[in-house]
FIKOLZA-1660 file (N, C-alpha, C; in steps of 0.1 Angstrom, whole numbers, plus 5000, padded with zeros to 4 digits):
% residues 52
   i   px   py   pz ch aa at
   1 3996 0473 0056  A  X  N
   1 3989 0481 0067  A  X CA
   1 3988 0475 0078  A  X  C
   2 3991 0462 0082  A  X  N
   2 3993 0457 0096  A  X CA
   2 4005 0465 0101  A  X  C
   3 4017 0467 0093  A  X  N
   3 4027 0472 0101  A  X CA
   3 4026 0485 0103  A  X  C
   4 4019 0494 0094  A  X  N
   4 4019 0509 0099  A  X CA
   4 4011 0508 0112  A  X  C
   5 4000 0498 0112  A  X  N
   5 3990 0499 0128  A  X CA
   5 3999 0495 0137  A  X  C
   6 4009 0484 0137  A  X  N
   6 4018 0482 0148  A  X CA
   6 4024 0494 0151  A  X  C
   7 4033 0500 0141  A  X  N
   7 4042 0511 0144  A  X CA
   7 4034 0524 0150  A  X  C
   8 4022 0526 0146  A  X  N
   8 4014 0538 0150  A  X CA
   8 4008 0533 0167  A  X  C
   9 4008 0520 0169  A  X  N
   9 4003 0517 0184  A  X CA
   9 4015 0516 0193  A  X  C
  10 4024 0513 0186  A  X  N
  10 4038 0515 0196  A  X CA
  10 4043 0528 0199  A  X  C
  11 4041 0537 0191  A  X  N
  11 4044 0551 0191  A  X CA
  11 4034 0557 0204  A  X  C
  12 4021 0554 0201  A  X  N
  12 4012 0559 0210  A  X CA
  12 4015 0554 0225  A  X  C
  13 4018 0540 0227  A  X  N
  13 4020 0536 0237  A  X CA
  13 4034 0539 0245  A  X  C
  14 4044 0544 0235  A  X  N
  14 4056 0551 0242  A  X CA
  14 4053 0564 0248  A  X  C
  15 4044 0571 0237  A  X  N
  15 4041 0586 0243  A  X CA
  15 4033 0583 0257  A  X  C
  16 4025 0575 0259  A  X  N
  16 4016 0574 0270  A  X CA
  16 4025 0569 0282  A  X  C
  17 4036 0559 0280  A  X  N
  17 4043 0556 0291  A  X CA
  17 4051 0569 0295  A  X  C
  18 4056 0577 0287  A  X  N
  18 4063 0587 0291  A  X CA
  18 4055 0597 0299  A  X  C
  19 4042 0598 0295  A  X  N
  19 4033 0607 0304  A  X CA
  19 4032 0600 0317  A  X  C
  20 4032 0586 0319  A  X  N
  20 4032 0581 0331  A  X CA
  20 4044 0583 0338  A  X  C
  21 4055 0585 0332  A  X  N
  21 4069 0585 0341  A  X CA
  21 4066 0602 0344  A  X  C
  22 4063 0610 0337  A  X  N
  22 4063 0625 0342  A  X CA
  22 4051 0624 0354  A  X  C
  23 4041 0618 0353  A  X  N
  23 4032 0618 0365  A  X CA
  23 4039 0612 0376  A  X  C
  24 4046 0602 0376  A  X  N
  24 4052 0595 0387  A  X CA
  24 4063 0604 0392  A  X  C
  25 4070 0612 0385  A  X  N
  25 4080 0622 0391  A  X CA
  25 4073 0635 0396  A  X  C
  26 4062 0636 0394  A  X  N
  26 4054 0647 0400  A  X CA
  26 4047 0642 0413  A  X  C
  27 4050 0630 0417  A  X  N
  27 4045 0624 0428  A  X CA
  27 4029 0620 0428  A  X  C
  28 4024 0621 0419  A  X  N
  28 4012 0613 0413  A  X CA
  28 4009 0601 0412  A  X  C
  29 4011 0592 0420  A  X  N
  29 4014 0578 0418  A  X CA
  29 4001 0572 0414  A  X  C
  30 3990 0575 0420  A  X  N
  30 3976 0570 0413  A  X CA
  30 3974 0572 0400  A  X  C
  31 3978 0585 0396  A  X  N
  31 3974 0586 0382  A  X CA
  31 3983 0581 0372  A  X  C
  32 3997 0580 0378  A  X  N
  32 4006 0572 0371  A  X CA
  32 4004 0555 0368  A  X  C
  33 3997 0550 0378  A  X  N
  33 3992 0538 0377  A  X CA
  33 3983 0535 0368  A  X  C
  34 3973 0544 0367  A  X  N
  34 3963 0545 0358  A  X CA
  34 3967 0544 0345  A  X  C
  35 3977 0555 0342  A  X  N
  35 3981 0555 0330  A  X CA
  35 3990 0545 0325  A  X  C
  36 3996 0538 0333  A  X  N
  36 4003 0527 0331  A  X CA
  36 3995 0513 0326  A  X  C
  37 3982 0513 0333  A  X  N
  37 3972 0504 0328  A  X CA
  37 3966 0507 0317  A  X  C
  38 3964 0520 0312  A  X  N
  38 3959 0524 0299  A  X CA
  38 3972 0519 0288  A  X  C
  39 3984 0521 0292  A  X  N
  39 3994 0519 0283  A  X CA
  39 3995 0503 0280  A  X  C
  40 3992 0494 0290  A  X  N
  40 3991 0480 0289  A  X CA
  40 3980 0476 0279  A  X  C
  41 3968 0483 0281  A  X  N
  41 3957 0482 0276  A  X CA
  41 3958 0485 0259  A  X  C
  42 3966 0496 0256  A  X  N
  42 3969 0499 0243  A  X CA
  42 3977 0490 0236  A  X  C
  43 3986 0484 0243  A  X  N
  43 3994 0473 0237  A  X CA
  43 3988 0458 0235  A  X  C
  44 3979 0456 0245  A  X  N
  44 3972 0442 0243  A  X CA
  44 3959 0440 0235  A  X  C
  45 3952 0452 0236  A  X  N
  45 3937 0449 0232  A  X CA
  45 3938 0448 0216  A  X  C
  46 3947 0455 0209  A  X  N
  46 3948 0453 0194  A  X CA
  46 3949 0438 0190  A  X  C
  47 3954 0432 0197  A  X  N
  47 3955 0416 0193  A  X CA
  47 3944 0409 0194  A  X  C
  48 3931 0416 0200  A  X  N
  48 3920 0408 0197  A  X CA
  48 3909 0413 0189  A  X  C
  49 3914 0427 0184  A  X  N
  49 3905 0432 0174  A  X CA
  49 3911 0435 0161  A  X  C
  50 3921 0443 0159  A  X  N
  50 3927 0449 0149  A  X CA
  50 3936 0437 0140  A  X  C
  51 3945 0430 0148  A  X  N
  51 3955 0422 0146  A  X CA
  51 3951 0406 0146  A  X  C
  52 3940 0403 0141  A  X  N
  52 3933 0387 0142  A  X CA
  52 3941 0381 0134  A  X  C
% end
């Protein structure tokens, strides 16, 4: 089950990072920075809760 969780979280992170790139290309730098921060949170926070 842990492997499935990791795969899903990586998929969500890739999708969110792609959205950040799209925002960056549309010259919405502040929004892109916020989404990049969200992507980092998606990658780091599960290690404190789900993947103990």
